[in-house]
C-alpha positions in Angstrom: 213.5 59.7 -75.2 212.9 56.9 -72.6 215.9 54.7 -71.5 216.6 51.7 -73.7 215.6 49.3 -71.0 212.0 50.6 -71.1 211.5 49.9 -74.8 210.6 46.2 -74.5 208.0 47.0 -71.8 206.5 49.7 -74.0 206.3 47.3 -76.9 204.8 44.6 -74.8 202.2 47.1 -73.5 201.1 48.1 -77.0 201.0 44.5 -78.2 198.9 43.5 -75.2 196.3 46.2 -75.9 196.1 45.2 -79.6 195.6 41.6 -78.7 192.7 42.5 -76.5 190.8 43.6 -79.7 188.5 40.7 -80.8 189.8 40.9 -84.4 193.5 40.5 -83.5 195.2 37.1 -83.2 198.7 38.3 -82.8 200.6 41.6 -82.6 204.2 42.9 -82.7 205.8 46.3 -82.2 209.5 46.4 -83.2 211.5 47.9 -80.5 213.4 49.9 -83.1 210.3 51.9 -84.0 209.8 53.1 -80.4 210.5 56.8 -79.9 210.3 57.5 -83.6 207.7 59.7 -85.4 206.4 56.6 -87.2 205.8 54.1 -84.4 204.8 50.9 -86.3 202.7 47.9 -85.2 202.0 44.7 -87.1 198.9 42.7 -86.5 197.6 39.3 -87.6 193.8 39.3 -87.8 191.5 36.5 -86.9 190.1 35.0 -90.1 186.8 34.3 -88.3 186.5 38.0 -87.3 187.0 39.1 -91.0 184.5 36.4 -92.1 181.8 37.6 -89.6 182.3 41.2 -90.7 181.9 40.2 -94.3 178.7 38.2 -93.7 176.9 41.1 -91.9 173.7 41.9 -93.7 174.8 45.5 -94.4 178.1 44.4 -95.9 176.4 41.7 -98.0 173.9 44.3 -99.3 176.7 46.7 -100.2 178.5 44.1 -102.2 175.4 43.0 -104.1 174.5 46.6 -104.9 178.0 47.2 -106.3 177.7 44.2 -108.6 174.2 45.3 -109.7 175.4 48.7 -110.6 178.3 47.2 -112.5 176.0 45.0 -114.6 173.5 47.8 -115.2 176.3 50.1 -116.5 177.7 47.3 -118.6 174.4 47.0 -120.5 173.6 50.7 -120.7 177.0 51.4 -122.2 177.0 48.5 -124.8 173.8 49.2 -126.8 175.5 48.4 -130.1 177.7 45.5 -129.0 175.4 42.6 -129.7 175.0 42.0 -133.5 172.7 39.1 -132.8 169.8 39.5 -130.3 170.4 36.1 -128.8 174.2 36.6 -128.3 174.7 39.6 -126.0 178.2 38.9 -124.5 178.9 42.4 -123.2 181.0 42.3 -120.1 182.6 39.0 -120.7 186.2 40.1 -120.5 189.5 38.1 -120.2 191.4 38.4 -116.9 194.6 38.1 -118.9 194.1 40.7 -121.6 191.3 42.7 -120.0 189.7 42.6 -123.5 186.5 40.9 -124.5 186.7 37.1 -124.8 186.7 36.2 -128.5 183.1 35.6 -129.8 183.9 32.2 -131.2 185.1 31.1 -127.7 182.0 32.5 -126.0 179.8 30.7 -128.6 181.5 27.4 -127.8 181.0 28.1 -124.1 177.3 28.9 -124.6 176.6 25.9 -126.8 178.3 23.5 -124.4 176.4 24.9 -121.4 173.1 24.7 -123.2 173.9 21.0 -124.1 174.7 20.2 -120.5 171.5 21.7 -119.2 169.4 20.2 -122.0 170.6 16.8 -121.1 168.7 17.2 -117.8 165.5 17.4 -119.9 164.0 20.5 -118.2 160.3 21.2 -118.7 159.6 23.5 -115.8 162.8 25.5 -115.2 164.0 28.3 -113.0 167.1 30.3 -113.9 168.6 32.4 -111.1 170.7 35.2 -112.6 169.6 35.0 -116.2 171.7 38.0 -117.3 171.4 38.7 -121.0 169.6 35.5 -121.8 172.4 33.5 -123.3 170.7 30.3 -121.9 167.1 31.5 -121.7 166.8 32.4 -125.4 168.0 28.9 -126.4 166.4 26.7 -123.8 163.0 28.4 -123.0 161.3 27.5 -126.4 161.7 23.8 -125.4 160.2 24.2 -121.9 156.6 24.3 -120.8 157.5 26.9 -118.2 160.6 29.0 -117.8 161.0 31.5 -114.9 164.0 33.7 -114.8 165.3 36.1 -112.2 168.0 38.8 -112.1 168.8 41.6 -109.8 169.8 44.2 -112.4 166.9 46.1 -113.9 168.8 47.4 -116.9 169.9 43.8 -117.8 166.3 42.6 -117.7 165.2 45.6 -119.8 167.8 44.7 -122.4 166.7 41.0 -122.3 163.1 42.0 -123.0 164.2 44.0 -126.0 166.2 41.0 -127.3 163.1 38.8 -127.0 161.1 41.3 -129.0 163.7 41.5 -131.7 163.7 37.7 -132.0 160.0 37.5 -132.3 157.9 34.4 -131.7 156.0 33.4 -128.6 157.4 33.8 -125.2 154.2 33.0 -123.3 155.9 30.4 -121.1 158.6 32.8 -119.9 158.3 35.0 -116.8 161.0 37.5 -115.9 161.4 38.7 -112.3 163.6 41.4 -110.8 164.9 40.1 -107.5 168.2 39.0 -105.8 169.2 35.4 -105.9 168.1 34.6 -102.3 164.5 35.8 -102.8 162.3 32.7 -103.4 159.0 34.4 -102.3 156.0 33.0 -104.1 157.8 30.5 -106.2 156.3 27.5 -104.5 157.9 24.4 -103.0 158.4 21.5 -105.5 157.6 23.7 -108.5 160.5 23.0 -110.8 162.3 20.0 -112.2 165.5 22.0 -113.0 167.0 25.0 -111.3 169.9 26.7 -113.1 172.5 29.1 -111.5 175.0 29.6 -114.2 178.1 31.9 -114.1 176.6 33.6 -111.1 178.1 32.2 -107.9 181.3 34.2 -108.1 179.3 37.4 -107.7 177.8 36.2 -104.4 179.2 38.0 -101.3 180.2 35.0 -99.3 179.7 31.2 -98.6 176.9 31.9 -96.2 174.9 33.6 -98.9 175.6 30.8 -101.3 174.4 28.3 -98.8 171.2 30.2 -98.3 170.6 30.3 -102.1 171.3 26.6 -102.5 169.0 25.6 -99.7 166.3 27.7 -101.1 166.8 26.3 -104.6 166.7 22.7 -103.2 163.3 23.4 -101.7 161.8 24.3 -105.1 162.7 21.0 -106.7 160.3 18.2 -107.5 161.3 14.7 -106.6 164.1 13.7 -109.0 164.8 17.3 -109.9 168.2 18.8 -110.4 170.2 22.0 -109.7 172.8 22.9 -112.3 175.4 25.3 -111.0 177.6 26.3 -113.9 180.9 28.1 -114.4 182.0 27.9 -110.7 185.5 29.3 -110.0 187.7 26.6 -108.4 189.2 27.4 -105.0 191.8 24.6 -105.2 193.1 26.3 -108.4 193.0 29.9 -107.1 196.7 30.2 -106.7 197.4 28.4 -110.0 195.0 30.9 -111.7 196.7 33.9 -110.0 200.1 32.7 -111.1 198.9 32.1 -114.7 197.4 35.6 -115.0 200.3 37.4 -113.3 202.9 35.6 -115.4 201.0 36.5 -118.6 200.9 40.2 -117.6 204.4 40.4 -116.2 207.0 42.5 -118.0 209.9 40.4 -119.4 212.4 41.9 -117.0 210.3 41.4 -113.8 212.2 39.5 -111.1 210.6 36.2 -110.0 210.6 37.5 -106.4 208.3 40.4 -107.4 206.2 38.0 -109.4 205.7 35.8 -106.3 204.5 38.9 -104.4 202.1 39.8 -107.1 200.6 36.3 -107.1 200.1 36.4 -103.3 198.5 39.8 -103.6 196.1 38.7 -106.3 194.9 35.8 -104.2 194.5 38.0 -101.1 192.7 40.7 -102.9 190.3 38.4 -104.9 186.9 40.2 -105.1 184.9 37.2 -106.4 183.7 34.2 -104.5 185.8 31.2 -105.3 184.5 27.8 -104.2 185.9 24.3 -103.7 184.0 21.4 -105.2 184.0 20.0 -101.6 181.4 22.7 -100.8 178.8 21.0 -103.0 179.8 17.5 -101.8 179.3 18.6 -98.2 176.0 20.4 -99.1 174.6 17.3 -100.7 175.5 15.3 -97.5 173.9 17.8 -95.2 170.7 18.9 -97.0 168.0 16.2 -96.6 166.5 17.2 -100.0 169.6 16.4 -101.9 171.0 13.0 -102.7 174.3 13.7 -104.4 176.6 16.0 -106.3 178.4 15.5 -109.6 181.5 17.7 -110.1 182.0 18.1 -113.9 184.9 19.6 -115.8 184.0 22.2 -118.3 183.7 21.1 -122.0 185.5 23.1 -124.7 188.6 23.1 -126.9 189.1 26.9 -126.4 192.1 27.7 -124.1 190.8 30.3 -121.7 190.0 30.8 -118.0 186.5 29.4 -118.5 187.7 25.9 -119.5 190.8 25.8 -117.4 189.8 27.1 -113.9 186.0 26.6 -113.7 183.7 23.6 -113.3 180.0 22.7 -113.3 178.0 21.0 -110.6 174.7 19.0 -110.8 172.9 18.4 -107.5 170.3 15.7 -107.4 167.0 15.8 -105.4 166.0 12.2 -104.9 166.2 9.5 -102.3 169.7 9.2 -100.9 171.6 7.4 -103.6 173.0 4.2 -102.0 173.2 2.3 -105.2 176.4 4.0 -106.4 178.6 2.0 -108.8 181.7 0.8 -106.9 184.8 1.1 -109.1 188.3 -0.3 -109.1 190.6 2.7 -109.5 193.9 2.7 -111.2 196.4 5.5 -110.8 197.1 7.3 -114.1 200.7 7.4 -115.4 202.0 9.6 -118.3 204.1 6.8 -119.7 201.3 4.3 -120.0 198.0 6.3 -120.2 198.3 8.7 -123.0 195.2 9.1 -125.3 196.5 6.7 -127.9 197.5 4.2 -125.2 194.0 4.2 -123.8 192.5 3.9 -127.3 194.5 0.8 -128.0 193.6 -0.7 -124.6 189.9 -0.2 -125.2 190.0 -1.6 -128.7 192.1 -4.6 -127.8 190.8 -5.6 -124.4 187.2 -4.1 -124.6 186.9 -3.8 -120.8 183.4 -3.1 -119.5 184.7 -0.1 -117.5 187.9 1.6 -116.8 188.5 4.0 -113.9 191.6 6.2 -113.8 192.5 8.6 -111.0 195.0 11.5 -110.9 195.1 12.3 -114.6 197.4 15.2 -115.2 195.4 18.0 -116.7 197.0 19.2 -119.9 194.9 22.4 -119.9 196.8 23.8 -116.9 199.9 21.7 -116.3 202.2 24.6 -117.4 200.3 26.9 -115.1 200.8 24.5 -112.2 204.5 24.3 -113.1 204.7 28.2 -113.1 203.2 28.4 -109.6 205.7 25.8 -108.3 208.6 27.7 -109.8 207.4 31.1 -108.6 206.6 29.8 -105.1 210.0 28.4 -104.4 211.7 30.8 -101.9 215.1 30.4 -103.7 213.7 31.0 -107.2 215.8 33.3 -109.3 215.6 34.8 -112.7 213.0 36.9 -114.6 209.5 36.4 -115.8 210.7 36.4 -119.3 213.1 33.5 -118.7 210.3 31.6 -117.0 207.9 32.2 -119.9 210.5 30.9 -122.4 211.2 27.8 -120.4 207.5 26.9 -120.0 206.9 27.6 -123.7 209.3 24.9 -124.9 208.4 22.4 -122.1 206.6 19.4 -123.5 203.1 18.8 -122.0 202.6 15.2 -120.8 199.0 15.4 -119.5 195.7 14.6 -121.1 193.1 17.3 -122.2 189.7 16.3 -120.8 188.0 16.9 -124.2 190.5 14.6 -125.9 189.3 11.8 -123.6 185.7 12.6 -124.4 186.4 12.6 -128.1 188.2 9.2 -127.7 185.1 7.8 -126.0 182.9 8.9 -128.9 185.2 7.3 -131.4 185.4 3.8 -129.7 181.9 3.6 -128.2 182.5 4.4 -124.6 180.7 6.9 -122.4 183.3 9.1 -120.6 182.6 10.7 -117.2 185.1 13.1 -115.7 185.2 14.5 -112.2 187.0 17.1 -110.1 185.4 15.7 -106.9 188.9 14.9 -105.5 189.7 18.6 -105.2 193.3 18.3 -106.2 195.3 21.6 -106.1 197.1 20.7 -109.3 193.8 20.3 -111.3 194.3 16.6 -111.9 191.0 14.8 -112.5 189.5 11.3 -112.4 187.8 9.5 -115.4 185.5 6.6 -115.9 185.1 5.0 -119.3 182.0 2.8 -119.6 180.8 0.7 -122.6 177.8 2.6 -124.0 175.8 -0.7 -124.2 176.9 -1.9 -120.8 173.5 -1.2 -119.1 174.8 1.3 -116.6 173.4 4.5 -118.0 172.2 6.8 -115.3 173.7 4.9 -112.4 175.6 7.2 -110.0 179.4 6.6 -109.8 181.3 6.6 -106.5 184.2 9.1 -107.1 187.3 9.6 -104.9 186.6 12.7 -102.7 187.8 14.2 -99.5 185.9 13.7 -96.2 183.8 16.7 -95.4 182.4 15.5 -92.0 182.4 18.2 -89.4 183.9 20.8 -91.7 182.1 24.2 -91.9 180.9 25.0 -95.4 182.6 28.4 -95.1 185.9 26.7 -95.1 185.3 25.6 -98.7 185.3 29.2 -100.0 187.5 32.3 -99.9 186.5 35.6 -98.3 185.9 38.0 -101.2 186.4 41.7 -100.2 188.7 40.9 -97.3 191.3 43.4 -98.6 188.7 46.2 -98.1 187.8 44.8 -94.7 191.5 44.8 -93.7 191.8 48.5 -94.7 188.8 49.3 -92.5 190.3 47.2 -89.7 193.4 49.4 -89.7 191.3 52.5 -89.1 189.3 50.7 -86.4 192.5 49.6 -84.6 194.1 53.0 -84.7 191.0 54.4 -83.1 191.0 51.6 -80.6 194.6 52.4 -79.6 193.9 56.0 -79.1 191.2 55.1 -76.7 193.3 52.6 -74.7 196.9 53.9 -74.9 198.8 57.1 -73.9 199.3 59.4 -76.9 203.0 58.7 -77.2 202.3 54.9 -77.5 199.6 55.1 -80.2 201.0 53.6 -83.4 201.3 56.0 -86.3 201.5 53.1 -88.8 199.5 49.9 -88.5 200.1 47.0 -90.9 197.8 44.0 -91.2 199.8 40.9 -92.2 199.2 37.1 -92.5 202.2 36.3 -90.3 204.3 38.3 -87.9 207.7 39.5 -89.3 210.8 38.1 -87.7 
């Protein structure tokens, strides 16, 4: 064994070699592990390096192929699961229970999504990622032309069978097997509405999403719109992870372990999760787009679809410089409950009301759970935390309660997540329905996106797999650049160096 005085030099030598690798931002070799059978090194990777590796064409192709195989197998193995030909919901499972989402909740989700798209008045429509036709089978009969694409052949085969079972004429419908980024032969300016619903979370990365969005924008007629539905929210990723992990946690699990599981779920997320700021930035940078509306999901069902996802409408028109300026007032729980707002609208009859920072009743207990779990001094068990949250009184406002209020008192209610708040709070504008402002764009509070790369507004799905590959690459790298006795036997990729 070398003298103790040599250990720091050996550690420094190994660390220096590791830092020379383009994927390593920092490295540490504990002196205590020198001379042992399991010489250990810790490395912090460059996020940019992982991001570049994940956006390589081969890696993108592999991820897309994995999802395609998953969807094909889902349909091939669920031949008897759809009692109605227009309601094939095979594969729609809850992250909480891992069981199918109840049919009545899915039906509400479908009906609300169809209503949102129908409000755009599509006549010539393209749907990218049509899946089992939950939208197509309801909207296509009202359109002059409906083109739908999907990358899973078994899914398209099942959809054709469903159309045959329903009968009627489908002359205006064309199904194409192709990935989302293939726009060959579709024609510039050919559609008034393009729909990408419940698809973006299967995209391999933000770069691929950008390519799809730019391609879709090029297909729009003047005044056309892109509807991007069911987008998973990046600002709420940690809240979502805490919600799922707490639900699944055993009663006796310590909060410290729960905290680790939440962090692990976020790090190992396999789906693309996107900030609303991505679409705001895209609308600013793409010359064919004039604005982006960030909409909260409709629905009274309490599930991950209504709580952690949102819809986007991108507009293709002249840059909208006639936005309605608003006087915003900060929401307070004591003064702005649903009944307080109802009385104010009836008594004062304001032309418009703009409230910002409304606490979201749908997820406020999930936000509280994350705050409790994240505190480094948190003690107790998951069971105790569940009990405390269960009896806690909610003070926020459910978005659909505001919408219902507007219907009752004659106000149009617009809601937005453009502010990208990590606690899921939202902004609302209530407008008199006969106020003459129908269709005018609203100027919502939102973060500045100037100079920020679009990739910053999304996670890196699949990075856990990439980190595992990185370990093997770094071990090989060390064997090539260090003496045999200084090659680490254990290499750990971490977010920050241990003390």
